[in-house]
N, C-alpha and C positions, 0 to 999 in steps of 0.2 A: 441536492436531493438525492443522495444514493439508496441506491435496494440489493438487495440480496438478488445475484445470479446465477443459474444454475444450467446443466447440460452444456461443459465447453462453452459457457458465459454467452450463451444463445438465447436462454429463455430468461426473461425477469419476473420475479416473482413480487408480492404484494407485501415482503415485509423490510420496511425502510431501517436502512443503519441511523441511528439515532442513539443517545446517551441513555435513554430509558431500556432500548432494546441490546444495546452493548451489557448494560449492568444485571438484564435479564442472562442473556449468553454467557455471561462471566462464572454464572452458578453451575455450568455444566463443561466447562471448559479451561484447559490450563494455561491455552495461548492461543492468539488468532494470527491468521495468514490471510491480509485484505489485499486483494487485488485491484488495482485502479483498474478496470477492464477500460476504460476509454482512451486510457494511455498505453497499456499493457504491448508492446513488440515496437512501438513507434520512434521511440529513442527522441520524444520533442518534448521532455521535459515531464515532472510529476505534475500529480495532481495538491497542488499547494492546500486547497482548502480542506481536502481529504486527510492529510497527512496530521494539518494542525487540528483536526477533530478526533481523529485517533489520541493523538498527544491528550487531550483535555480529559475525552472519554474514558481510555482505557487503564485500569488499574491492573491487568494481569499484563504480559509479557504480548506484544504485537509487531507482527513485521509486515510492511508494506511492499509491494511489489508494483512497477508499472512507471514505463515513461522516463528512468534516470539513463541520462545523458553523458553526463562529467560527471566529475568528481565534486562540482560547487554543488550538484544537486545531492550527493551526499551531505555534504556540509548543512545544505538547505533542510532535508528530511530532519538531521538531527535540532537545528533552530528550532523547526517549526513544532516538531515534535517534543520537545523538552527533554531530548535525551532519554525519552520513552520507547522511542520508534524506531525499531531495526528495519534493514532495509536487504532485500535481496535485487541481485543485478542479474539479469540474462540477456537479451539480444545487444547490447551494450559493450559486451566484452568482445574482444577482439577473435576470438576463439568461436564467437556464433555470429562473425561478420561485423561487430561493431569495433566503436574506435578506442574504447577504453583497454587499457592492458591487461591482461588477465594477471601476469606477473607483476 
């Protein structure tokens, strides 16, 4: 189960990330940016269950962030997210100290 987190990912709310709440939020948003805070910045792999749920639940553009460590993770996001989930990569890039080449 995932919840919305605020204040630099320090304060958990009671707002659950589920299909119903995603559908409600879609009425007020053009797109979502979803951070897998449990994986963010660790380069230990993506939250596969979260990516899969985003691919199932979201009908507007959605970008996932968190845990990417390799090009294989990008392929996995494409597959699990049913080609509907984009991704942003941060600390895994060599310009931020990671192993993935920026170029």
